[in-house]
DRENSE-192039 format. One record per atom (N, C-alpha, C, CB): residue in one letter; x, y, z. Coordinates in pm, whole numbers, plus 50000, padded with zeros to 5 digits. Atoms other than C-alpha are relative to their C-alpha. Glycine has a CB too. Example, Ala and Ser with C-alpha at 12.3 -4.5 7.8 and 13.67 -1.06 7.14 Angstrom:
BEGIN
A500894988150000;A512304955050780;A500905012050000;A499015000350125;S499184988149994;S513674989450714;S499235010950073;S500415004649858;
//
This chain:
BEGIN
M499785010150107;M196748819824230;M499824986750056;M501395001149938;V500045013449959;V197708789724434;V498734995650047;V500924997850096;Q501095004049968;Q194468790024620;Q498984996449890;Q499605008650080;N500865004950102;N192618788924288;N500294988949947;N499855007649906;L499875014850041;L194378759024172;L499694991350073;L501104996349970;Q500085009949891;Q194028741724498;Q498365000049987;Q500775004850163;A501395002850014;A190138748324436;A499554993049884;A499335011250004;Q500395008250136;Q190038737624083;Q500374985350036;Q500925005449853;E499865014550012;E191758704924173;E498974992950098;E501524995650033;R501105007049917;R189198697624455;R498724997749926;R499665008150124;L501085000950069;L186478703824198;L500244992449874;L499485012549980;R499605009450120;R188278682023920;R499054988350015;R501654994750002;P500815011050008;P186568650324040;P498594999649987;P500224993950093;Q501404995050006;Q183118665824054;Q499615002449842;Q499885014250091;L500124996650155;L183758677423689;L500174984849904;L501425012349957;E499985014550089;E184938643023562;E498744991250038;E501454990150037;Q501315008749988;Q181838627223737;Q499055005949941;Q499514997150132;A500844991650059;A179718654323570;A500004994549827;A500565016350034;R499645005150138;R181378644223220;R499504984649992;R501695001249972;T500065015249993;T181038605723297;T498564998850007;T500814992650127;R501375001950013;R177478610123361;R499275006249880;R499435004350114;E500804994850146;E176538630023056;E500444989949891;E500505017349943;A499645011650106;A178538604222855;A499284988750003;A501324995250010;V500685010649981;V176778575223017;V498514999649949;V500104997950130;R501514996050063;R173188592422947;R500205001249856;R499325015150058;A499874998050119;A174268599422615;A499994984849909;A501245008749993;A499885013250054;A175288563122542;A498804991650013;A501084993550061;Q501495006249995;Q171948553222685;Q498955003449914;Q499415002350117;A501074993550113;A169908576122444;A500324994349881;A500065016349977;Q499665005150111;Q171998561722168;Q499164989949983;Q501264996949991;H500565013850015;H171138526522252;H498465001149966;H500244991450138;D501314999550000;D167538532822318;D499255006949851;D499695007950132;A500584994150114;A167038554121994;A500024989749904;A500685012249952;L500025008450118;L168248524421787;L499264988150025;L501334996549956;V500715010949985;V165998499321949;V498734995549893;V499575001950128;P500895002250110;P163208503821669;P500884993049872;P499305014949959;L499255004650114;L165868499721397;L500544985050027;L501225010249972;V499555013049953;V167518468421557;V498874988850017;V500675002150132;T500875008349994;T164278453621621;T499394997249868;T499195003750091;A500095001550130;A163418456721269;A500884991949929;A500025010749953;Q498755007950058;Q166668442021141;Q499884987050069;Q501525007150030;A500285010849953;A166058414121401;A499054990849949;A499785002350100;E501405004850053;E162408408421263;E500644994049853;E498635014649981;A499675005050162;A164228405720902;A501004989050009;A500735012749894;V499055012250004;V166768379621008;V499064987150034;V501315001750117;V501065013949963;V163958357621168;V499304997449878;V498725002550128;E500615004950123;E162098360820848;E500784992649879;E499425011049948;A499095005550109;A165098353320617;A500304985450044;A501435009149981;L499785013149979;L165898323820823;L498884990749985;L500494998850118;A501185009250008;A162288310320812;A499904997649839;A498545007150071;T500105002550121;T162458317220444;T501064989249943;T500065012349940;L498815009150027;L165878298320408;L499724986450027;L501195003650078;S500515014349961;S164438269920600;S499194992149921;S499305000450109;E500905003950093;E161638266720370;E500524995449871;E499175009949980;A499505005150089;A163798267720080;A500834991049993;A500295006049955;L499265011749976;L166028241220202;L499184986749994;L500635001550131;A500635010550012;A163418220020252;A499334996449880;A499304999950087;A500594999950116;A161898226419925;A501164992249895;A499575015649965;L498765007850068;L165548217119774;L500344985750048;L501325008250023;R500065013449949;R165598187019968;R498994989549933;R499685001350141;E500995006850048;E162278175719865;E500414998449843;E498655007350032;G499745000750137;G163408184019494;G501084989049961;G500425013549954;F498745008250026;F166708165719522;F499394985850020;F501365003550110;G500385011949976;G164918135219663;G499114996649895;G499494998550124;Q500865005050126;Q162178132419385;Q500914998449887;Q498795010449955;Q499075002350142;Q165168133419126;Q500314986850019;Q501475009549975;V499505014049967;V166578100419289;V498964989150038;V500965001050116;D500995012949949;D163538082619411;D499784990249913;D498615003750036;G500345007950080;G163068065919115;G501534989949979;G499365008649875;L498865009350022;L166648052819111;L500404991650098;L501085006349969;V499655009549899;V166858037019448;V499664985649991;V499495004150109;P500275016749973;P164898004419415;P500754991149915;P498484995649973;F499125011850095;F167337989519139;F501024994850111;F501005007549843;R499045010549914;R169417961019304;R500994994149922;R499254987950062;D498995010250065;D172437943519196;D499704985150054;D501625004350040;A500175012349984;A172897906919198;A499824993250128;A500854995749947;R499705003949874;R173747906719551;R498635005450107;R501565006750035;G500784991149928;G170707927919653;G500125012150051;G499734995650075;Q499514987949951;Q172497959019721;Q499585012149916;Q501444999150010;Q500494989550088;Q171527992119580;Q501025001749896;Q499725013150073;A498994998750122;A172897992719234;A500355012749949;A499524993449885;I499514983850068;I172838030619143;I500385007850139;I498455010349900;D499464993849891;D174828050919399;D499275013350022;D501475001749982;V500854986649986;V172218078119503;V499694999750163;V498405000049893;S500264995349841;S171518094219879;S498495005149989;S501175014050063;D501244992849951;D168608111120032;D500235014549965;D499744998150161;G499654985450047;G167808146619940;G500615007550116;G498685008349947;N499164994749873;N169218156820295;N501495001349968;N499864989650129;T498335000950053;T172768145220177;T500205008649889;T500524984649944;Y499524991850120;Y172418164719856;Y500055015150023;Y499094997549879;V500024987149969;V171418195620016;V501365003350073;V498775002950080;T498764997649908;T174278192220270;T501295000749868;T500244984550137;Q498945001350098;Q176578184919959;Q499835014549942;Q499824986949887;F500354987250111;F175228215019758;F500605013050107;F497835001849951;L499464989849910;L175948238620089;L501544998250015;L499304999150141;Q498615000450006;Q179498225820095;Q500745003549861;Q500354986850041;L499344995850137;L180148234019754;L499775018450002;L499024990749844;L500334985849947;L178608269519849;L501335007250082;L498634998650108;F499034996549888;F181218271520135;F501074988050009;F499185002150148;P499245014050014;P184018246120030;P501085003150121;P500804996549825;G499075002049894;G186418236720290;G499415007750149;G501505006449944;D500724996349873;D183908248620575;D499404987350054;D498845011149976;F500975009449933;F182708220820785;F498805000050054;F500394996250075;R501334994249939;R179738238220912;R498994997449915;R499985014850026;A501225000950102;A177528233420625;A499154988750043;A500474997449844;K500925008749938;K176138200820784;K499185006650110;K500714988750053;E500664993149848;E175418218921116;E499075008449948;E501095009650108;L501024990750039;L173728245820914;L498764993649937;L500595009549906;V500955007950013;V171518220920743;V499104993050102;V500474992949941;D500685007449895;D170648202921062;D499225011150065;D501004992150101;L500474990249946;L170038237621242;L498685003549933;L500945009750002;L500994992250090;L167738251520960;L498914988549979;L500725006149845;M501055010350069;M165918217220834;M499324991950150;M500994986649872;I500595008949880;I165758197621164;I499145007450095;I501144993850088;N500594988349890;N165108226421388;N499755013049961;N500905002550111;P500134988450097;P163348252821180;P499625010950091;P498914997949877;V500414991849900;V162608284621330;V498154999049986;V500785016349973;T501205003249987;T159108284621454;T499415017050058;T499884985350108;V500674986249953;V156668315321551;V500195002250133;V498515001049978;G499924999949858;G156898307821907;G501465003750034;G499574986250062;R498624995449973;R160588307721946;R500665012349935;R500794989749969;A499384986750059;A161208338621715;A499295009950080;A499775002749833;T500484987749908;T158648356721935;T500435000850130;T498625000750014;D499365000049856;D160408345422250;D501145007249964;D500364985250075;A499034994150044;A163708354922089;A500055016550005;A500084994849882;L500444988050013;L162408388321988;L499795007750140;L498814999049923;Q500184992949884;Q161158396122346;Q501094998650085;Q498854996650064;S498875002449884;S164118381722562;S501225007949943;S500444982550028;C498904996850054;C166768397422347;C500065016750069;C499954997449825;A500034987149914;A168168426922576;A500185012249905;A501214999950116;R499894989350107;R169218447022275;R498965006749920;R500734995549913;L501214997850053;L165798448422160;L499175010950100;L499304985849983;Q500764992249858;Q164748468722495;Q500675010050011;Q499994993050150;A499284988049945;A165438500222638;A501054995150115;A498895011050064;F498955004049890;F168708499722830;F499595001050162;F501275009749979;P500625001449854;P167878492023199;P500585011850088;P500404984750073;E499554988749916;E167948522123406;E500794997450147;E498735007850026;R499245004649856;R169098502023740;R501514998849942;R499374982750077;V498534999450024;V172438495723545;V500625014549983;V500314991949873;I499464988250008;I172808529223465;I500345006550141;I499135007849921;T500044993249867;T171868542423825;T501254993850080;T498514997450080;R498955009749920;R174138513824000;R501355006049925;R499724980249974;Y498654994650029;Y177168527423771;Y500265014450034;Y500284998649860;L499644985549950;L176668562923844;L500225000750142;L498925010249969;S500014999249864;S176358555824202;S501474997850047;S499014990050058;T498335003849973;T179898539424190;T500975010549953;T500504986049917;M499174987650022;M181188570324042;M499915011050100;M499675005849874;E500144991349914;E179848590424302;E500904998650125;E498725000150026;G499015005349901;G181948569824554;G501505000449988;G499744987450013;I498634995150052;I185058575824370;I500425013050005;I500144997449874;A499744985550003;A184818610724336;A500215005250160;A498685007949921;S500134993349863;S184388615924732;S501655000050050;S498844990250116;
//
């Protein structure tokens, strides 16, 4: 019985190694099976950001048109008599109302309106994102080879 226990103890590292190898391969398969789903989700994000950018630009234009007629009026000193700003300022203020107390509203406007999503950058991002590709076999192989060294 003692010899049986000793033999089992010698085989324990191999058993753990096999379990680890199986778990790593299952995780890799799960990752790769979800690639089409997350790719579709990433494409939906790109589409939504492009739509949001266009909507913000249209809102900026609308706000600008609202106040354009009020800008030329001057006071006796030649200063603008009616306190109005440009459309971009009003879009920023609108987003600050949507997200009160969050200073990042201006950064969101700048990001989406000054540097909007382009087809080229969207394509590059979708092609370059590691999670939208099969998990690299070399990473799995390298990890498993380190496990073999531990079990020895």
